C-alpha positions in Angstrom: 83.1 34.2 63.2 83.9 33.9 66.9 81.4 32.1 68.8 82.1 33.5 72.6 81.2 30.4 74.3 82.8 30.0 77.5 81.9 28.4 80.9 84.2 28.4 84.3 84.2 26.0 87.1 85.8 25.9 90.1 88.2 22.5 90.5 90.7 21.0 93.0 93.8 19.4 91.7 96.7 19.6 90.4 98.8 20.3 86.6 102.1 20.1 85.6 103.4 22.8 83.4 106.8 24.0 82.3 108.1 24.4 86.2 106.5 21.4 87.5 103.2 20.2 89.5 101.3 23.4 90.6 97.7 23.3 92.5 94.2 23.8 90.0 92.0 26.1 91.2 89.7 26.4 88.5 88.8 25.6 84.9 87.9 27.4 81.8 86.0 25.4 79.1 85.0 27.2 75.5 84.5 26.4 72.2 86.0 29.4 69.6 89.0 29.5 66.9 92.0 28.1 68.3 95.4 29.3 68.8 97.3 26.5 67.5 95.2 23.3 66.6 94.6 23.2 62.9 91.1 23.7 63.1 88.3 26.4 62.2 86.6 25.6 66.0 88.1 23.9 68.7 87.2 23.0 72.4 89.8 24.6 74.6 90.2 23.5 78.4 92.3 26.0 80.5 93.2 24.4 83.8 94.3 27.4 85.9 96.0 28.7 89.1 95.4 32.0 88.8 97.6 33.0 92.2 100.6 31.3 90.7 99.9 32.4 87.0 100.1 28.5 85.9 98.4 26.9 83.0 97.8 24.1 81.4 95.7 24.6 78.0 94.2 22.1 75.7 92.3 22.5 72.4 91.0 19.2 71.0 88.3 18.9 68.3 85.0 18.0 68.8 85.1 14.1 68.3 87.9 13.8 70.4 86.0 15.8 73.4 83.3 13.5 73.0 85.8 10.7 73.1 87.4 12.6 76.1 84.1 12.7 77.8 83.2 8.9 77.2 86.6 8.3 78.9 86.0 10.2 81.7 82.8 9.3 82.8 83.9 5.4 82.2 86.4 6.0 84.6 84.4 7.9 87.2 81.8 4.6 86.9 84.6 2.2 87.4 86.3 4.4 90.5 82.3 4.3 91.7 82.3 0.5 91.6 85.5 -0.1 93.0 85.2 2.6 96.2 81.7 0.9 97.0 83.4 -2.4 97.1 86.3 -1.3 99.0 85.6 -1.0 103.0 86.4 2.1 104.5 
């Protein structure tokens, strides 16, 4: 059964696709049947530049997603400590 779990957020950054680098303006995050990953359901993350029609898509298991979140948080914590110690 489809979950219809889906969220969208504005983001600022860059992604790299088959035609090279492009700007990112939003991200879609969802949990539903994957297109390619070998799971019944997967967490999907699509980084998008709608105007250019560019997209980077990822489908992850729930455990992989949790590990990604842990590593992102650890990286941000280290970046915050670095920025706090670095004179402006």
